[in-house]
N, C-alpha and C positions, 0 to 999 in steps of 0.2 A: 487411469481414468483418462478419457478422453472426451472432443468435448466441449472443453470446461468454458464457464462462460467466465473470463475474464478481467478487468479491469488494471490499466494502467494509468495510475493516478502520476502527474507532475505540475511544475509550476505553471500557471496559465501563461497563455501566449507561449506554448516550447510545445506543444502539442504537433503540433506537424511536422517538427525533426527527431520526438518520440516514435512517431509513428516511422519516420524514414531508420534509425537505430534497431527499433524492433523488428521489421521488415527484414535490413543485415542479420539480424542471427538466429529468426524460424520460418519455416516454410507455412504462413499460412495463408486466407487471402481474407474478403467481407474483413475490411475494416470499418472502425466507426467512432471518427473525429469529433470527442467533446466538449465541454467547460471542462478543464482540466484534467486528461486525460484520453483514454485510445481505448477503446471496448473489441472483441474480438473474444473468437472459438481457441483455445489447442489445451491439447494432452497436459495432461503432471510431469511428461518432462523438458518441455516447452516452458511451464512457471520458475524449475528448477535453475533450466541455463536463463533466463531471467534474470530472473536474481542477482545468479551473481554475474553473470556477466555487461548485464545495463546500466549505462552511466545516469540515464537524465531522469529515470524516471525517481518517485519518494517509495510508492510500495506497488506489489502486484497483488489485488484481491482477487477471489471466486467467487463471484454474486453467488448468493444462495434463493434469494428472490427482492420483487418490488411490487408496489402496490403503493394505490393512494387510501390513505384514510383520516379522518375526522375527526377523532380523536382517541384520548389514550387503549378506552377499550379494541377498542379496532386496534391498534399500535401492536396491543396484547393478543390477538387471537389470531393477527397474522404473522406471526411470532411464531408462535404458540404450533402452528400445523406445520414449521420446517421440522425437516428430520435430523436435526442436530445427530440423533444416536448414531449415526451411516457417515458420519464426518470426525470424529469423533469417540472416546471414553471416556467415562467420566472419573478416571482417574489421572485426568489432565486437570491442572487449573487455569481456569481464563479470565480474560478483562476485556471490559466492555465499552470499545469508541467510540465517543456519537459525536457529528459532527454537523454543521448542514446551519440552513437555514429557513424562514416561515413555514413552524412548529406551527401545529393543532393548540388554538388559544386556551387549550390544557393543560397543554404538557410544555414539559421545558427541556434541556437537553438533559439537564442532570436527571429529573422525573424520565427522561425516557431512557437514559443507561435505567435506570431501575427498575421498569419495568418489562423491556428485555431480557432483564437477566432475572426477571420470577421470571416469565414463559419457559426461560430454554431451562429453568433448573425446574418446574414444575412437569417442564415436559417431558427433562429426563428420571425425576419421580414416575410417571404415567406409567413413564415405557423399559424403563431397569432397578425401578424400587428404588435408586440413588441416584441425584445429584451429584453434580461439580463442586469443587470449590472455586472460590475467587482472588483471584492473583493480582494487588495492584498494580506491583514494581517490576515483576522477572516473566513473565502470565505464560502459558505451553502453549496455550488459545489466546487467540487476539481476534475478537467480532468484532466489525469495524458495520455500524447502519449513519448511513448516511441522509440526509431531509431536505429537500431541494423543493419551496412547499407545501404541503401536502403526500408526498410522493417520498416514502420511506426506500431506499434498498439495503438488507444488508448480505454481511458479506462474510467472508474465511482472508482475515489476512496475512496471505501467505510468507511476508516477508521479514515478520517479527520486528524486528527495530525497521526505524525508518531506514530505510536504504542509502541517503546520503551522509547516514552515521558508519563510516567506511571503517571507524576504529582502528584508524594510523593513529589520529590523530591526540598529544598525548598532554601539549599544549598549546594553549589557543589566545588571540585576542581579547578587546571589549566588546568586537561585534565582528567573528570572524563568520565568512558568505559558506551558504555552505557547498556542500563536496556536487551534488550536483548540478545545481546552478551555475558552480565556477563550470561541469563540463557543457552543461546547455552556452556558457557564452562564449565557451573556446573552438564551441561550431561555429559560433555567428561571426567568429573570427576568419576565418576559411583560412587559416594557418593549415601552411604542409607541414609539417615533423621535419621541412630539411633546412626550414629559417632559424636565423634565432625570436626567442621567446623571451620578452622585458614584459613585466610585471610590472608598472613603475606602483599599484597598493597593497607590495609585495607584504603586509605581516604576519598569515601561518604560513605562507605561503603557499595557501589552498589552489589556487589557479598552478603553478609548477608543479605538483604533486601532482596534480591531474594529470597535467599534458605530460609529463614523465613518466606515469600509470599510463597512458595511453598511447605510447608512442608504443613500450617496450612490452607491447599485447597484453598486459596483463590481464584480469578480471578484475571489473570494479571493483567487488568484492573481497578482491585476495589480500588478506593480511599474512605480513612475515610470519608472525607469533602462532597462527592457525594455522 
């Protein structure tokens, strides 16, 4: 699939270096920097590549739609119009992740999750006669819902678990830094890979491992046991 609307999520303040990283990996134009990420269009193969190689984002989302809503009824109607049956089959279980701020007065994050779930399941019943099941622990499809004031955006999360969960960490300290945050901070040090790298706060070794992985040319989400 080509020209998919994509939003790469990252920690606030790291949008510019995320843009540089994305540009180094895929040949696209017309990027838009937003708070907490970068918006752009690309094909499905580029999405696969970004999920494997990107070190800075936490998620790569395909945006399915966005609109202003005033209440829970409008939220349901908006979600119900989206053709989810074109994106996944009912044999796939799903999870709804809802976040954001400034929701309508009659909508909480928990209630919004329920309304989105109802709208998706009702649409599948209407279109194909069967609804997908819900799986909160290890879902096959993650639906990402974000509120910003009354603007709601719904996306499919292509990353599964957050990308900062590289998978190599078997033990950790009390407050380990996230891997994508460590990579972002390494970028700001201007370390040129030919000098010694000293980490005075080394606990779980996240900075060192991220640096070694990058200088070795390994994909960010490469795992030797997988």
